C-alpha positions in Angstrom: 0.0 0.0 0.0 1.5 3.4 -1.0 1.9 6.1 1.6 -1.0 8.5 1.8 1.0 11.6 0.9 3.6 12.3 -1.8 5.1 15.3 -0.1 5.4 16.8 3.4 6.1 20.3 4.4 7.0 21.0 8.0 6.8 24.5 9.5 8.1 24.9 13.0 5.7 26.8 15.2 7.5 26.1 18.5 6.9 28.7 21.2 9.6 29.5 23.8 9.9 32.5 26.2 11.6 35.5 24.6 14.5 35.1 27.0 15.1 31.5 26.1 18.6 31.1 24.6 17.4 28.9 21.7 14.6 31.3 20.8 11.4 30.0 19.2 10.1 29.7 15.7 6.7 31.4 16.4 8.4 34.6 17.4 10.2 34.7 14.0 7.0 34.7 11.9 6.5 30.9 11.4 2.8 31.0 12.2 2.2 33.5 9.4 4.2 31.2 7.0 2.1 28.3 8.1 -1.2 30.2 7.6 0.0 31.4 4.1 0.8 27.8 3.1 -2.6 26.6 4.3 -4.4 29.4 2.5 -2.5 28.7 -0.8 -3.3 25.0 -0.6 -6.9 25.7 0.0 -7.0 28.1 -2.9 -5.6 25.4 -5.1 -8.0 22.8 -3.9 -5.4 20.7 -2.1 -6.4 19.4 1.3 -5.4 16.8 3.8 
């Protein structure tokens, strides 16, 4: 049985306190990137 997806795109949306030495993805705009990906996929009729 083939896998259910041909491609995967991962967008880190990890949240850490601003003072954390490693930082966090969310504070660098990753949530906006994720939303843009989802909107574009929906616009193209791609779901799941």
